[in-house]
mmCIF file of the N, C-alpha and C atoms, coordinates in Angstrom:
data_MODEL
# 
_entry.id   MODEL 
# 
loop_
_atom_site.group_PDB 
_atom_site.id 
_atom_site.type_symbol 
_atom_site.label_atom_id 
_atom_site.label_alt_id 
_atom_site.label_comp_id 
_atom_site.label_asym_id 
_atom_site.label_entity_id 
_atom_site.label_seq_id 
_atom_site.pdbx_PDB_ins_code 
_atom_site.Cartn_x 
_atom_site.Cartn_y 
_atom_site.Cartn_z 
_atom_site.occupancy 
_atom_site.B_iso_or_equiv 
_atom_site.pdbx_formal_charge 
_atom_site.auth_seq_id 
_atom_site.auth_comp_id 
_atom_site.auth_asym_id 
_atom_site.auth_atom_id 
_atom_site.pdbx_PDB_model_num 
ATOM 1   N N  . MET A 1 1  ? 1.336   11.867 20.067  1.00 0.00 ? 1  MET A N  1 
ATOM 2   C CA . MET A 1 1  ? 0.840   12.712 20.721  1.00 0.00 ? 1  MET A CA 1 
ATOM 3   C C  . MET A 1 1  ? 0.163   12.600 21.576  1.00 0.00 ? 1  MET A C  1 
ATOM 4   N N  . THR A 1 2  ? 0.162   13.525 22.671  1.00 0.00 ? 2  THR A N  1 
ATOM 5   C CA . THR A 1 2  ? -0.323  13.380 24.044  1.00 0.00 ? 2  THR A CA 1 
ATOM 6   C C  . THR A 1 2  ? -1.708  14.151 23.993  1.00 0.00 ? 2  THR A C  1 
ATOM 7   N N  . LYS A 1 3  ? -2.517  13.442 24.687  1.00 0.00 ? 3  LYS A N  1 
ATOM 8   C CA . LYS A 1 3  ? -3.694  13.911 24.743  1.00 0.00 ? 3  LYS A CA 1 
ATOM 9   C C  . LYS A 1 3  ? -4.045  15.093 25.868  1.00 0.00 ? 3  LYS A C  1 
ATOM 10  N N  . PRO A 1 4  ? -4.681  16.175 25.535  1.00 0.00 ? 4  PRO A N  1 
ATOM 11  C CA . PRO A 1 4  ? -4.751  17.195 26.821  1.00 0.00 ? 4  PRO A CA 1 
ATOM 12  C C  . PRO A 1 4  ? -5.543  16.595 27.886  1.00 0.00 ? 4  PRO A C  1 
ATOM 13  N N  . LYS A 1 5  ? -5.128  17.127 29.107  1.00 0.00 ? 5  LYS A N  1 
ATOM 14  C CA . LYS A 1 5  ? -5.798  16.740 30.248  1.00 0.00 ? 5  LYS A CA 1 
ATOM 15  C C  . LYS A 1 5  ? -7.144  17.468 30.319  1.00 0.00 ? 5  LYS A C  1 
ATOM 16  N N  . THR A 1 6  ? -8.176  17.027 30.863  1.00 0.00 ? 6  THR A N  1 
ATOM 17  C CA . THR A 1 6  ? -9.474  17.689 30.736  1.00 0.00 ? 6  THR A CA 1 
ATOM 18  C C  . THR A 1 6  ? -9.781  17.632 32.524  1.00 0.00 ? 6  THR A C  1 
ATOM 19  N N  . THR A 1 7  ? -10.306 18.940 32.661  1.00 0.00 ? 7  THR A N  1 
ATOM 20  C CA . THR A 1 7  ? -10.979 18.684 34.024  1.00 0.00 ? 7  THR A CA 1 
ATOM 21  C C  . THR A 1 7  ? -12.413 18.471 34.434  1.00 0.00 ? 7  THR A C  1 
ATOM 22  N N  . ARG A 1 8  ? -12.749 17.163 34.277  1.00 0.00 ? 8  ARG A N  1 
ATOM 23  C CA . ARG A 1 8  ? -13.739 16.721 34.522  1.00 0.00 ? 8  ARG A CA 1 
ATOM 24  C C  . ARG A 1 8  ? -14.184 15.973 35.676  1.00 0.00 ? 8  ARG A C  1 
ATOM 25  N N  . PRO A 1 9  ? -15.310 15.786 35.895  1.00 0.00 ? 9  PRO A N  1 
ATOM 26  C CA . PRO A 1 9  ? -15.365 14.924 37.456  1.00 0.00 ? 9  PRO A CA 1 
ATOM 27  C C  . PRO A 1 9  ? -15.119 13.500 37.210  1.00 0.00 ? 9  PRO A C  1 
ATOM 28  N N  . PRO A 1 10 ? -14.693 12.921 38.385  1.00 0.00 ? 10 PRO A N  1 
ATOM 29  C CA . PRO A 1 10 ? -14.729 11.460 38.230  1.00 0.00 ? 10 PRO A CA 1 
ATOM 30  C C  . PRO A 1 10 ? -15.837 10.894 37.819  1.00 0.00 ? 10 PRO A C  1 
ATOM 31  N N  . THR A 1 11 ? -15.753 9.695  37.165  1.00 0.00 ? 11 THR A N  1 
ATOM 32  C CA . THR A 1 11 ? -17.048 8.999  36.677  1.00 0.00 ? 11 THR A CA 1 
ATOM 33  C C  . THR A 1 11 ? -17.790 8.450  37.487  1.00 0.00 ? 11 THR A C  1 
ATOM 34  N N  . ALA A 1 12 ? -17.133 8.249  38.556  1.00 0.00 ? 12 ALA A N  1 
ATOM 35  C CA . ALA A 1 12 ? -18.106 7.674  39.892  1.00 0.00 ? 12 ALA A CA 1 
ATOM 36  C C  . ALA A 1 12 ? -19.053 8.564  39.986  1.00 0.00 ? 12 ALA A C  1 
ATOM 37  N N  . HIS A 1 13 ? -19.247 9.886  39.651  1.00 0.00 ? 13 HIS A N  1 
ATOM 38  C CA . HIS A 1 13 ? -19.938 10.935 39.873  1.00 0.00 ? 13 HIS A CA 1 
ATOM 39  C C  . HIS A 1 13 ? -21.005 11.183 38.722  1.00 0.00 ? 13 HIS A C  1 
ATOM 40  N N  . ILE A 1 14 ? -20.821 10.185 37.565  1.00 0.00 ? 14 ILE A N  1 
ATOM 41  C CA . ILE A 1 14 ? -21.691 10.753 36.677  1.00 0.00 ? 14 ILE A CA 1 
ATOM 42  C C  . ILE A 1 14 ? -22.608 9.596  36.578  1.00 0.00 ? 14 ILE A C  1 
ATOM 43  N N  . THR A 1 15 ? -23.982 10.006 36.221  1.00 0.00 ? 15 THR A N  1 
ATOM 44  C CA . THR A 1 15 ? -25.030 9.113  36.341  1.00 0.00 ? 15 THR A CA 1 
ATOM 45  C C  . THR A 1 15 ? -25.158 8.353  34.834  1.00 0.00 ? 15 THR A C  1 
ATOM 46  N N  . PRO A 1 16 ? -25.277 7.136  35.219  1.00 0.00 ? 16 PRO A N  1 
ATOM 47  C CA . PRO A 1 16 ? -25.255 6.398  33.695  1.00 0.00 ? 16 PRO A CA 1 
ATOM 48  C C  . PRO A 1 16 ? -26.469 6.491  32.992  1.00 0.00 ? 16 PRO A C  1 
ATOM 49  N N  . PHE A 1 17 ? -26.383 6.478  31.619  1.00 0.00 ? 17 PHE A N  1 
ATOM 50  C CA . PHE A 1 17 ? -27.692 6.898  30.825  1.00 0.00 ? 17 PHE A CA 1 
ATOM 51  C C  . PHE A 1 17 ? -27.769 5.741  29.459  1.00 0.00 ? 17 PHE A C  1 
ATOM 52  N N  . GLY A 1 18 ? -28.699 5.122  29.487  1.00 0.00 ? 18 GLY A N  1 
ATOM 53  C CA . GLY A 1 18 ? -29.028 4.059  28.400  1.00 0.00 ? 18 GLY A CA 1 
ATOM 54  C C  . GLY A 1 18 ? -29.578 4.872  27.263  1.00 0.00 ? 18 GLY A C  1 
ATOM 55  N N  . LEU A 1 19 ? -28.934 4.232  26.217  1.00 0.00 ? 19 LEU A N  1 
ATOM 56  C CA . LEU A 1 19 ? -29.349 4.836  24.514  1.00 0.00 ? 19 LEU A CA 1 
ATOM 57  C C  . LEU A 1 19 ? -29.583 3.691  23.845  1.00 0.00 ? 19 LEU A C  1 
ATOM 58  N N  . ARG A 1 20 ? -30.783 4.003  23.105  1.00 0.00 ? 20 ARG A N  1 
ATOM 59  C CA . ARG A 1 20 ? -31.034 3.112  22.030  1.00 0.00 ? 20 ARG A CA 1 
ATOM 60  C C  . ARG A 1 20 ? -30.667 3.692  20.686  1.00 0.00 ? 20 ARG A C  1 
ATOM 61  N N  . MET A 1 21 ? -30.338 3.244  19.702  1.00 0.00 ? 21 MET A N  1 
ATOM 62  C CA . MET A 1 21 ? -29.737 3.652  18.542  1.00 0.00 ? 21 MET A CA 1 
ATOM 63  C C  . MET A 1 21 ? -29.721 2.543  17.430  1.00 0.00 ? 21 MET A C  1 
ATOM 64  N N  . GLN A 1 22 ? -29.923 2.674  16.286  1.00 0.00 ? 22 GLN A N  1 
ATOM 65  C CA . GLN A 1 22 ? -29.776 1.646  15.152  1.00 0.00 ? 22 GLN A CA 1 
ATOM 66  C C  . GLN A 1 22 ? -28.360 1.269  15.173  1.00 0.00 ? 22 GLN A C  1 
ATOM 67  N N  . PRO A 1 23 ? -28.256 -0.054 14.797  1.00 0.00 ? 23 PRO A N  1 
ATOM 68  C CA . PRO A 1 23 ? -26.805 -0.795 14.625  1.00 0.00 ? 23 PRO A CA 1 
ATOM 69  C C  . PRO A 1 23 ? -26.003 -0.067 13.654  1.00 0.00 ? 23 PRO A C  1 
ATOM 70  N N  . GLU A 1 24 ? -26.527 0.447  12.524  1.00 0.00 ? 24 GLU A N  1 
ATOM 71  C CA . GLU A 1 24 ? -25.836 1.031  11.577  1.00 0.00 ? 24 GLU A CA 1 
ATOM 72  C C  . GLU A 1 24 ? -25.074 2.543  12.241  1.00 0.00 ? 24 GLU A C  1 
ATOM 73  N N  . LEU A 1 25 ? -25.699 3.218  13.002  1.00 0.00 ? 25 LEU A N  1 
ATOM 74  C CA . LEU A 1 25 ? -25.314 4.308  13.569  1.00 0.00 ? 25 LEU A CA 1 
ATOM 75  C C  . LEU A 1 25 ? -24.161 4.052  14.537  1.00 0.00 ? 25 LEU A C  1 
ATOM 76  N N  . LYS A 1 26 ? -24.538 2.988  15.134  1.00 0.00 ? 26 LYS A N  1 
ATOM 77  C CA . LYS A 1 26 ? -23.675 2.571  16.620  1.00 0.00 ? 26 LYS A CA 1 
ATOM 78  C C  . LYS A 1 26 ? -22.141 2.068  15.405  1.00 0.00 ? 26 LYS A C  1 
ATOM 79  N N  . GLU A 1 27 ? -22.411 1.462  14.714  1.00 0.00 ? 27 GLU A N  1 
ATOM 80  C CA . GLU A 1 27 ? -21.180 0.972  13.904  1.00 0.00 ? 27 GLU A CA 1 
ATOM 81  C C  . GLU A 1 27 ? -20.050 2.330  13.408  1.00 0.00 ? 27 GLU A C  1 
ATOM 82  N N  . ARG A 1 28 ? -20.980 3.216  13.268  1.00 0.00 ? 28 ARG A N  1 
ATOM 83  C CA . ARG A 1 28 ? -20.248 4.393  12.590  1.00 0.00 ? 28 ARG A CA 1 
ATOM 84  C C  . ARG A 1 28 ? -19.599 5.099  13.684  1.00 0.00 ? 28 ARG A C  1 
ATOM 85  N N  . LEU A 1 29 ? -20.450 5.324  15.029  1.00 0.00 ? 29 LEU A N  1 
ATOM 86  C CA . LEU A 1 29 ? -19.666 5.775  16.219  1.00 0.00 ? 29 LEU A CA 1 
ATOM 87  C C  . LEU A 1 29 ? -18.549 5.097  16.473  1.00 0.00 ? 29 LEU A C  1 
ATOM 88  N N  . GLU A 1 30 ? -18.816 3.858  16.625  1.00 0.00 ? 30 GLU A N  1 
ATOM 89  C CA . GLU A 1 30 ? -17.398 2.900  16.977  1.00 0.00 ? 30 GLU A CA 1 
ATOM 90  C C  . GLU A 1 30 ? -16.383 3.226  16.193  1.00 0.00 ? 30 GLU A C  1 
ATOM 91  N N  . ALA A 1 31 ? -16.573 3.202  14.840  1.00 0.00 ? 31 ALA A N  1 
ATOM 92  C CA . ALA A 1 31 ? -15.481 3.655  13.775  1.00 0.00 ? 31 ALA A CA 1 
ATOM 93  C C  . ALA A 1 31 ? -14.980 4.955  13.941  1.00 0.00 ? 31 ALA A C  1 
ATOM 94  N N  . ALA A 1 32 ? -15.667 5.890  14.295  1.00 0.00 ? 32 ALA A N  1 
ATOM 95  C CA . ALA A 1 32 ? -15.204 7.359  14.664  1.00 0.00 ? 32 ALA A CA 1 
ATOM 96  C C  . ALA A 1 32 ? -14.296 7.079  15.890  1.00 0.00 ? 32 ALA A C  1 
ATOM 97  N N  . ALA A 1 33 ? -14.884 6.410  16.855  1.00 0.00 ? 33 ALA A N  1 
ATOM 98  C CA . ALA A 1 33 ? -14.263 6.451  18.406  1.00 0.00 ? 33 ALA A CA 1 
ATOM 99  C C  . ALA A 1 33 ? -12.830 5.983  17.998  1.00 0.00 ? 33 ALA A C  1 
ATOM 100 N N  . GLN A 1 34 ? -12.877 4.664  17.378  1.00 0.00 ? 34 GLN A N  1 
ATOM 101 C CA . GLN A 1 34 ? -11.665 4.044  17.175  1.00 0.00 ? 34 GLN A CA 1 
ATOM 102 C C  . GLN A 1 34 ? -10.394 4.788  16.380  1.00 0.00 ? 34 GLN A C  1 
ATOM 103 N N  . GLU A 1 35 ? -10.885 5.631  15.491  1.00 0.00 ? 35 GLU A N  1 
ATOM 104 C CA . GLU A 1 35 ? -10.203 6.753  14.557  1.00 0.00 ? 35 GLU A CA 1 
ATOM 105 C C  . GLU A 1 35 ? -9.608  7.747  15.712  1.00 0.00 ? 35 GLU A C  1 
ATOM 106 N N  . ALA A 1 36 ? -10.641 8.378  16.558  1.00 0.00 ? 36 ALA A N  1 
ATOM 107 C CA . ALA A 1 36 ? -10.214 9.320  17.525  1.00 0.00 ? 36 ALA A CA 1 
ATOM 108 C C  . ALA A 1 36 ? -9.215  8.821  18.719  1.00 0.00 ? 36 ALA A C  1 
ATOM 109 N N  . GLY A 1 37 ? -9.361  7.507  18.945  1.00 0.00 ? 37 GLY A N  1 
ATOM 110 C CA . GLY A 1 37 ? -8.704  6.950  19.961  1.00 0.00 ? 37 GLY A CA 1 
ATOM 111 C C  . GLY A 1 37 ? -9.364  7.188  21.104  1.00 0.00 ? 37 GLY A C  1 
ATOM 112 N N  . ARG A 1 38 ? -10.946 7.004  21.186  1.00 0.00 ? 38 ARG A N  1 
ATOM 113 C CA . ARG A 1 38 ? -11.461 7.243  22.262  1.00 0.00 ? 38 ARG A CA 1 
ATOM 114 C C  . ARG A 1 38 ? -12.426 5.930  22.841  1.00 0.00 ? 38 ARG A C  1 
ATOM 115 N N  . SER A 1 39 ? -13.214 5.921  23.711  1.00 0.00 ? 39 SER A N  1 
ATOM 116 C CA . SER A 1 39 ? -14.187 4.863  23.905  1.00 0.00 ? 39 SER A CA 1 
ATOM 117 C C  . SER A 1 39 ? -15.352 5.375  23.076  1.00 0.00 ? 39 SER A C  1 
ATOM 118 N N  . LEU A 1 40 ? -16.432 4.436  23.046  1.00 0.00 ? 40 LEU A N  1 
ATOM 119 C CA . LEU A 1 40 ? -17.711 4.728  22.227  1.00 0.00 ? 40 LEU A CA 1 
ATOM 120 C C  . LEU A 1 40 ? -18.390 5.800  23.116  1.00 0.00 ? 40 LEU A C  1 
ATOM 121 N N  . ASN A 1 41 ? -18.320 5.840  24.428  1.00 0.00 ? 41 ASN A N  1 
ATOM 122 C CA . ASN A 1 41 ? -18.967 6.801  25.367  1.00 0.00 ? 41 ASN A CA 1 
ATOM 123 C C  . ASN A 1 41 ? -18.385 8.160  25.022  1.00 0.00 ? 41 ASN A C  1 
ATOM 124 N N  . ALA A 1 42 ? -16.926 8.095  25.061  1.00 0.00 ? 42 ALA A N  1 
ATOM 125 C CA . ALA A 1 42 ? -16.139 9.570  24.819  1.00 0.00 ? 42 ALA A CA 1 
ATOM 126 C C  . ALA A 1 42 ? -16.430 10.134 23.600  1.00 0.00 ? 42 ALA A C  1 
ATOM 127 N N  . GLU A 1 43 ? -16.669 9.403  22.631  1.00 0.00 ? 43 GLU A N  1 
ATOM 128 C CA . GLU A 1 43 ? -16.951 9.780  21.196  1.00 0.00 ? 43 GLU A CA 1 
ATOM 129 C C  . GLU A 1 43 ? -18.480 10.311 21.162  1.00 0.00 ? 43 GLU A C  1 
ATOM 130 N N  . ILE A 1 44 ? -19.434 9.785  21.793  1.00 0.00 ? 44 ILE A N  1 
ATOM 131 C CA . ILE A 1 44 ? -20.903 10.463 21.955  1.00 0.00 ? 44 ILE A CA 1 
ATOM 132 C C  . ILE A 1 44 ? -20.772 11.636 22.852  1.00 0.00 ? 44 ILE A C  1 
ATOM 133 N N  . VAL A 1 45 ? -20.414 11.741 23.607  1.00 0.00 ? 45 VAL A N  1 
ATOM 134 C CA . VAL A 1 45 ? -19.995 12.767 24.747  1.00 0.00 ? 45 VAL A CA 1 
ATOM 135 C C  . VAL A 1 45 ? -19.416 13.911 23.937  1.00 0.00 ? 45 VAL A C  1 
ATOM 136 N N  . ALA A 1 46 ? -18.528 13.809 23.348  1.00 0.00 ? 46 ALA A N  1 
ATOM 137 C CA . ALA A 1 46 ? -17.842 14.913 22.610  1.00 0.00 ? 46 ALA A CA 1 
ATOM 138 C C  . ALA A 1 46 ? -18.595 15.301 21.305  1.00 0.00 ? 46 ALA A C  1 
ATOM 139 N N  . ARG A 1 47 ? -19.113 14.331 20.556  1.00 0.00 ? 47 ARG A N  1 
ATOM 140 C CA . ARG A 1 47 ? -19.892 14.904 19.525  1.00 0.00 ? 47 ARG A CA 1 
ATOM 141 C C  . ARG A 1 47 ? -21.284 15.752 20.439  1.00 0.00 ? 47 ARG A C  1 
ATOM 142 N N  . LEU A 1 48 ? -21.802 15.200 21.329  1.00 0.00 ? 48 LEU A N  1 
ATOM 143 C CA . LEU A 1 48 ? -22.998 16.038 21.933  1.00 0.00 ? 48 LEU A CA 1 
ATOM 144 C C  . LEU A 1 48 ? -22.247 17.440 22.450  1.00 0.00 ? 48 LEU A C  1 
ATOM 145 N N  . GLU A 1 49 ? -21.297 17.441 23.009  1.00 0.00 ? 49 GLU A N  1 
ATOM 146 C CA . GLU A 1 49 ? -20.658 18.728 23.529  1.00 0.00 ? 49 GLU A CA 1 
ATOM 147 C C  . GLU A 1 49 ? -20.372 19.772 22.171  1.00 0.00 ? 49 GLU A C  1 
ATOM 148 N N  . GLN A 1 50 ? -19.915 19.159 21.348  1.00 0.00 ? 50 GLN A N  1 
ATOM 149 C CA . GLN A 1 50 ? -19.850 20.141 20.045  1.00 0.00 ? 50 GLN A CA 1 
ATOM 150 C C  . GLN A 1 50 ? -20.927 20.607 19.277  1.00 0.00 ? 50 GLN A C  1 
ATOM 151 N N  . SER A 1 51 ? -21.995 19.832 19.762  1.00 0.00 ? 51 SER A N  1 
ATOM 152 C CA . SER A 1 51 ? -23.470 20.387 19.025  1.00 0.00 ? 51 SER A CA 1 
ATOM 153 C C  . SER A 1 51 ? -23.999 21.773 19.829  1.00 0.00 ? 51 SER A C  1 
ATOM 154 N N  . PHE A 1 52 ? -23.339 21.713 20.946  1.00 0.00 ? 52 PHE A N  1 
ATOM 155 C CA . PHE A 1 52 ? -23.883 23.099 21.776  1.00 0.00 ? 52 PHE A CA 1 
ATOM 156 C C  . PHE A 1 52 ? -22.830 24.018 21.407  1.00 0.00 ? 52 PHE A C  1 
ATOM 157 N N  . GLU A 1 53 ? -21.955 23.734 20.288  1.00 0.00 ? 53 GLU A N  1 
ATOM 158 C CA . GLU A 1 53 ? -20.738 24.909 20.224  1.00 0.00 ? 53 GLU A CA 1 
ATOM 159 C C  . GLU A 1 53 ? -20.988 25.310 18.853  1.00 0.00 ? 53 GLU A C  1 
ATOM 160 N N  . PRO A 1 54 ? -22.165 26.251 18.610  1.00 0.00 ? 54 PRO A N  1 
ATOM 161 C CA . PRO A 1 54 ? -22.438 26.759 17.194  1.00 0.00 ? 54 PRO A CA 1 
ATOM 162 C C  . PRO A 1 54 ? -21.371 27.255 16.282  1.00 0.00 ? 54 PRO A C  1 
ATOM 163 N N  . ARG A 1 55 ? -20.616 28.028 17.116  1.00 0.00 ? 55 ARG A N  1 
ATOM 164 C CA . ARG A 1 55 ? -19.451 28.733 16.650  1.00 0.00 ? 55 ARG A CA 1 
ATOM 165 C C  . ARG A 1 55 ? -18.463 27.726 15.754  1.00 0.00 ? 55 ARG A C  1 
ATOM 166 N N  . GLN A 1 56 ? -18.317 26.732 16.749  1.00 0.00 ? 56 GLN A N  1 
ATOM 167 C CA . GLN A 1 56 ? -17.273 25.455 16.032  1.00 0.00 ? 56 GLN A CA 1 
ATOM 168 C C  . GLN A 1 56 ? -17.857 24.950 14.827  1.00 0.00 ? 56 GLN A C  1 
ATOM 169 N N  . THR A 1 57 ? -19.033 24.717 15.297  1.00 0.00 ? 57 THR A N  1 
ATOM 170 C CA . THR A 1 57 ? -19.839 23.884 13.935  1.00 0.00 ? 57 THR A CA 1 
ATOM 171 C C  . THR A 1 57 ? -19.713 24.792 12.679  1.00 0.00 ? 57 THR A C  1 
ATOM 172 N N  . MET A 1 58 ? -19.843 26.166 12.791  1.00 0.00 ? 58 MET A N  1 
ATOM 173 C CA . MET A 1 58 ? -19.813 27.050 11.788  1.00 0.00 ? 58 MET A CA 1 
ATOM 174 C C  . MET A 1 58 ? -18.588 27.064 11.150  1.00 0.00 ? 58 MET A C  1 
ATOM 175 N N  . ILE A 1 59 ? -17.291 26.871 11.872  1.00 0.00 ? 59 ILE A N  1 
ATOM 176 C CA . ILE A 1 59 ? -16.092 26.664 11.258  1.00 0.00 ? 59 ILE A CA 1 
ATOM 177 C C  . ILE A 1 59 ? -15.968 25.728 10.576  1.00 0.00 ? 59 ILE A C  1 
ATOM 178 N N  . LEU A 1 60 ? -16.338 24.544 11.018  1.00 0.00 ? 60 LEU A N  1 
ATOM 179 C CA . LEU A 1 60 ? -16.295 23.399 10.696  1.00 0.00 ? 60 LEU A CA 1 
ATOM 180 C C  . LEU A 1 60 ? -16.906 23.143 9.096   1.00 0.00 ? 60 LEU A C  1 
ATOM 181 N N  . ILE A 1 61 ? -17.890 23.959 8.906   1.00 0.00 ? 61 ILE A N  1 
ATOM 182 C CA . ILE A 1 61 ? -19.017 24.042 7.720   1.00 0.00 ? 61 ILE A CA 1 
ATOM 183 C C  . ILE A 1 61 ? -18.110 24.701 6.904   1.00 0.00 ? 61 ILE A C  1 
ATOM 184 N N  . ASP A 1 62 ? -17.697 25.772 7.416   1.00 0.00 ? 62 ASP A N  1 
ATOM 185 C CA . ASP A 1 62 ? -16.735 26.957 6.480   1.00 0.00 ? 62 ASP A CA 1 
ATOM 186 C C  . ASP A 1 62 ? -15.580 26.071 5.562   1.00 0.00 ? 62 ASP A C  1 
ATOM 187 N N  . GLU A 1 63 ? -14.923 25.440 6.627   1.00 0.00 ? 63 GLU A N  1 
ATOM 188 C CA . GLU A 1 63 ? -13.797 24.616 6.154   1.00 0.00 ? 63 GLU A CA 1 
ATOM 189 C C  . GLU A 1 63 ? -14.186 23.815 4.997   1.00 0.00 ? 63 GLU A C  1 
ATOM 190 N N  . PHE A 1 64 ? -15.372 22.796 5.241   1.00 0.00 ? 64 PHE A N  1 
ATOM 191 C CA . PHE A 1 64 ? -15.809 21.918 4.302   1.00 0.00 ? 64 PHE A CA 1 
ATOM 192 C C  . PHE A 1 64 ? -16.125 22.628 3.060   1.00 0.00 ? 64 PHE A C  1 
ATOM 193 N N  . GLU A 1 65 ? -16.848 23.602 3.382   1.00 0.00 ? 65 GLU A N  1 
ATOM 194 C CA . GLU A 1 65 ? -17.487 24.430 2.045   1.00 0.00 ? 65 GLU A CA 1 
ATOM 195 C C  . GLU A 1 65 ? -16.355 24.736 1.217   1.00 0.00 ? 65 GLU A C  1 
ATOM 196 N N  . ASN A 1 66 ? -15.112 25.466 1.956   1.00 0.00 ? 66 ASN A N  1 
ATOM 197 C CA . ASN A 1 66 ? -13.985 25.970 0.944   1.00 0.00 ? 66 ASN A CA 1 
ATOM 198 C C  . ASN A 1 66 ? -13.277 24.778 0.498   1.00 0.00 ? 66 ASN A C  1 
ATOM 199 N N  . MET A 1 67 ? -13.051 23.596 1.297   1.00 0.00 ? 67 MET A N  1 
ATOM 200 C CA . MET A 1 67 ? -12.524 22.277 0.510   1.00 0.00 ? 67 MET A CA 1 
ATOM 201 C C  . MET A 1 67 ? -13.421 21.935 -0.623  1.00 0.00 ? 67 MET A C  1 
ATOM 202 N N  . LEU A 1 68 ? -14.787 21.802 -0.593  1.00 0.00 ? 68 LEU A N  1 
ATOM 203 C CA . LEU A 1 68 ? -15.656 21.397 -1.636  1.00 0.00 ? 68 LEU A CA 1 
ATOM 204 C C  . LEU A 1 68 ? -15.320 22.326 -2.831  1.00 0.00 ? 68 LEU A C  1 
ATOM 205 N N  . HIS A 1 69 ? -15.379 23.582 -2.620  1.00 0.00 ? 69 HIS A N  1 
ATOM 206 C CA . HIS A 1 69 ? -15.304 24.337 -3.659  1.00 0.00 ? 69 HIS A CA 1 
ATOM 207 C C  . HIS A 1 69 ? -13.947 24.247 -4.427  1.00 0.00 ? 69 HIS A C  1 
ATOM 208 N N  . GLY A 1 70 ? -12.816 24.072 -3.748  1.00 0.00 ? 70 GLY A N  1 
ATOM 209 C CA . GLY A 1 70 ? -11.363 23.525 -4.267  1.00 0.00 ? 70 GLY A CA 1 
ATOM 210 C C  . GLY A 1 70 ? -11.445 22.627 -5.203  1.00 0.00 ? 70 GLY A C  1 
ATOM 211 N N  . VAL A 1 71 ? -12.145 21.417 -4.527  1.00 0.00 ? 71 VAL A N  1 
ATOM 212 C CA . VAL A 1 71 ? -12.308 19.948 -5.421  1.00 0.00 ? 71 VAL A CA 1 
ATOM 213 C C  . VAL A 1 71 ? -13.086 20.087 -6.939  1.00 0.00 ? 71 VAL A C  1 
ATOM 214 N N  . LEU A 1 72 ? -14.225 21.136 -6.372  1.00 0.00 ? 72 LEU A N  1 
ATOM 215 C CA . LEU A 1 72 ? -14.937 21.229 -7.534  1.00 0.00 ? 72 LEU A CA 1 
ATOM 216 C C  . LEU A 1 72 ? -14.238 22.161 -9.022  1.00 0.00 ? 72 LEU A C  1 
ATOM 217 N N  . ALA A 1 73 ? -13.545 23.033 -8.438  1.00 0.00 ? 73 ALA A N  1 
ATOM 218 C CA . ALA A 1 73 ? -12.358 23.841 -9.015  1.00 0.00 ? 73 ALA A CA 1 
ATOM 219 C C  . ALA A 1 73 ? -11.738 22.960 -10.170 1.00 0.00 ? 73 ALA A C  1 
ATOM 220 N N  . GLU A 1 74 ? -10.795 22.148 -9.379  1.00 0.00 ? 74 GLU A N  1 
ATOM 221 C CA . GLU A 1 74 ? -9.962  21.079 -10.061 1.00 0.00 ? 74 GLU A CA 1 
ATOM 222 C C  . GLU A 1 74 ? -10.771 20.321 -10.833 1.00 0.00 ? 74 GLU A C  1 
ATOM 223 N N  . ILE A 1 75 ? -11.987 19.784 -10.584 1.00 0.00 ? 75 ILE A N  1 
ATOM 224 C CA . ILE A 1 75 ? -12.646 19.001 -11.408 1.00 0.00 ? 75 ILE A CA 1 
ATOM 225 C C  . ILE A 1 75 ? -13.107 19.583 -12.718 1.00 0.00 ? 75 ILE A C  1 
ATOM 226 N N  . LYS A 1 76 ? -13.574 21.055 -12.813 1.00 0.00 ? 76 LYS A N  1 
ATOM 227 C CA . LYS A 1 76 ? -13.739 22.051 -13.660 1.00 0.00 ? 76 LYS A CA 1 
ATOM 228 C C  . LYS A 1 76 ? -12.598 22.190 -14.686 1.00 0.00 ? 76 LYS A C  1 
ATOM 229 N N  . LYS A 1 77 ? -11.583 22.308 -13.868 1.00 0.00 ? 77 LYS A N  1 
ATOM 230 C CA . LYS A 1 77 ? -10.086 22.269 -14.874 1.00 0.00 ? 77 LYS A CA 1 
ATOM 231 C C  . LYS A 1 77 ? -9.728  21.352 -15.599 1.00 0.00 ? 77 LYS A C  1 
ATOM 232 N N  . ALA A 1 78 ? -10.292 20.015 -15.026 1.00 0.00 ? 78 ALA A N  1 
ATOM 233 C CA . ALA A 1 78 ? -9.784  18.731 -15.432 1.00 0.00 ? 78 ALA A CA 1 
ATOM 234 C C  . ALA A 1 78 ? -10.569 18.363 -16.903 1.00 0.00 ? 78 ALA A C  1 
ATOM 235 N N  . GLN A 1 79 ? -11.777 19.034 -17.003 1.00 0.00 ? 79 GLN A N  1 
ATOM 236 C CA . GLN A 1 79 ? -12.791 18.709 -17.948 1.00 0.00 ? 79 GLN A CA 1 
ATOM 237 C C  . GLN A 1 79 ? -12.232 19.579 -19.131 1.00 0.00 ? 79 GLN A C  1 
# 
């Protein structure tokens, strides 16, 4: 699967930004980055960008809620 090309400025024009975080959070971000095939920095940037897109966040919440309702219905049937 080919990643879509993005139109971002070259990294030479991006100001470095130091970030402190708990080791457990860093481990979780590293695992998510590896799963997504991105660097740790790219994972953090993607998650930050997504946080500014409330519509996308609501879609994800709705999908999760629907999935959860389905799982709960299956559990109820099995009882």
